[in-house]
C-alpha positions, 0 to 999 in steps of 0.5 A: 131663436135663442142662442146658446149664450142667451140661454146660458145667461137667461136664468141669472136674474131669478138665480141671483134673487135665490142665491140670495134666499140661501145666503140669508138662510145660511146666516140664520142658521149660522147665528143659530148654531153659535148658540150651542155654546149656551149649553153646558157640556153635561147638559142632560139629554132631555134639555138638549132635546128640548133646546134643539127642537126649539132651535129647529122650530125657530129655523123653520119659521125663519126660513118661511119668512125669508121665502115669503119676502122673496116670493113676489120678486121671484114671481115677477122676474120669472114672468119678466124672464119668460116674457123677454125670451119669447118676444126675443125668439118670436122676434128672431124668427119673424125677421126671417119670415118677413125677409121671405115675404111672410106677414106674421100676425102681431104678437099682442092679438095672437090669441094662441101665441098669448095663451101659450105665453101664459101657460108657459108662465104657469108651468114654469111658476108652478115648477118653481113653486113646487120645488121652493115649497120643500125649502124650509123643511129641506134647510131645516133638516140640513140644520138639524143634522149640522147641529146634531154633529157639532154636539156630539163633537162638543159633548164628547170632548173631541172638539171645542165649541169654536171648532165644532161651530166652525165645522158646521158652519163651514159644511153648510157653506159649501153645500146646503141642500135647499129643495127636495124632489118627489124623488127624494133627491135633494139639490141647491136652491141655486141649481134647482131654480136655475133648472126649473127656469132655464127648462120652463122658458126654453120649452115655452119658446119652443112652442111659440116658435112651433105656433108660429111655424104652424101659421106660416106653414114652414115644416122645417127647422134647423136645431142650434149647435154649440161647443161642448154639447152633451154626447147624446145631444151632439148627434142631433145638433146643427141638422135640419129636420122635418116637423110632423114625420120624416119627409124626402125633398129634391132627393134629401131625406129629413129626419122627423123633428120629434123622433131624432132630437127627442123634442118634447122629453126631459132629456131631449132638445129644449129639455132639462137644462138644455141650451139648444133651440131651433129656427125656421128653415126653407129648403132651396132657400135657407143657407144652414148655419151649421155645416160639417166644418162649423160642427168640427169647429165646436168639436175642436180643442182649441184652447191651450190650458196647462199643457192640454187643449180643451174646447171653448165650452170645456174651458167656459165650465172650467171657469164657472166652477171657479167662480162657484168656489170664489162665491163659496169662499165669500159665503163661508166667511160671511157664515163664520162672522155670523157664527162669531168664530175666527174667519181667517181660514175662510179669507185665505180661501177666498185669497187662493180661489180668486188668485186661481180664477185670475190666473185661469183668466189670464191663461185662457184669454177668458173675461171676469164677470164680477156678476158670477162671483157676487154674493149679497152682503159681501161688500168693500168692507168685507172685502177689506177684512178678508184682505187683511186677515188673508195678508196676516195669515200670508206673513205668519206662513213665511215665518222661517221653516225651521222656527215653524217646525220647532214651534209645531214641536213645542221647542226651539232650536234658537239661531242666536245673534252675535251676543248669544240672544235669540231676537224672535223669542221672548222671555216670560217667566220661571215655573216650579219644576216640582209643580209641573213634574206631573207633566213629565218628570225630567224638566231641563229648565225653569225658563218659559218663553214665547216665540214671536211665531207663536204670538203671531199665531194667537193673535191671528186665532184668537184676536185681542186676547194676547194684546189684553191679557198677555200680562197675566202670563207669568200668573197663570204659569206660576199660580195655576188652578189646573194643569190638564193632561194635553195629548201632545207630548211633554204638554200641559194645559193650564188653566187659571180663573183671573179677576179682570176689573170687575169680571172673573175671566178664564184663561187657558195655556198650552205649555210644552216643557223642555225635557233633559232628552231635548237639545240643551238650549231648548226652553219651556215653551208656550204654544198657544194662549186664549181667554176661554168661556165658562162652559169650555172651562167647565167641559175641560175640568169635568171631561179631561184628565186633570193632573193638578188641581190648586188646593 
């Protein structure tokens, strides 16, 4: 008999391989989505469709190459998984038979058992191959839909390239379907492979057990039981049944094994994702493992968490969900890195997911399994990077709430020191109020400032831009090439092209102007500053309302 705990971890080796397949495909897709910024915003529909088709073909081919790379290892791992489980099953049952004086035949010389093992391997392998044969087409479809959404967001002007790329990548990192069933239902590779391997292996082991029972002449079996069983399984778990029809013995009526448990069907015993098994039972000799007291214990809610009580199984499933969140956050970080976009939010998400998992384990007395949160490609270097990004963001989040609120409104309500100065405010330059009247008529002051909080924001969102180019801020503000309407009140989007070294660089500033209706001590404030791609520059000046254009 295979225990529920054994069956719970049985597919892990194969699933780990296919998590890596999924991660490799996701990284490839993220890199392709990032190439979206190669297109001009006003690219014709025909040119867009041609580029899109080229990318989809390449994605499909790359997915096939990745699948080929892992196929032999997968076949070998499936074979080993099934062989280990089969031998474990027979060893457990044979120990009982031997203790009762029976002499089970040697496994390696038993043709029936070996035929069942080989047939089970072929069936399990076939189910896996049928599913993964749909992977290339399925993930290419996922890529196509993500690419279309990103292009629509960029071409409509609703999002910048970076924002659209990040949204597309994050969506796929959260869930990317990898297989399509004949019914049309789609699932992730991890879920589909786990189901196929667990179901195929458990069914094969059950057939080995019944063949051995027939050889020995054992007609009764006791079904295993575990906490948190599905309601339709809970009604038959932990009971003794007769194989080959209902039977009465010594005044006890034993139900038919197949009829009562649904053995041999998808929703029944040893069916889809079932963690139940059974073992030989000899009435009058064997002692039941699962009396009513034990079944009641398994169903009891004994673990307290958050003021509520749960069964051990429910707690385990809650921990598995938290472990999946950690893996998902790691995959999101790796995908954003591959796409070349800022991964601060993913790093913060990973920090929060880890904290939630650790807090849960501490509260419930569980154990942390590193294997269940591992993601291929996420090692010590990536861990250090995410930790550093999350810590920077945490420092930003702890900035004075009043200053944050003021910055979000684009204005300041400074808390001055004893000399009348605000230590968190940095003077930048003075602007031409006549020039900026295109944004708002009643500009109160010509002073332009930037707060420490906004500098941190820029450094987090646009690494190195402030450090390398902040000396150009006065020139951009005083001699803009364009001023474009911003959706925020009293705010202009200031654009400037500057020769830096031998390269023409393009810059964008969001500048919130202090108007007469604002408090007297408010200044004109820089909300954000970044270097932008030429394609983004062209999109802005071609699709946005231009308030001022330099002659």
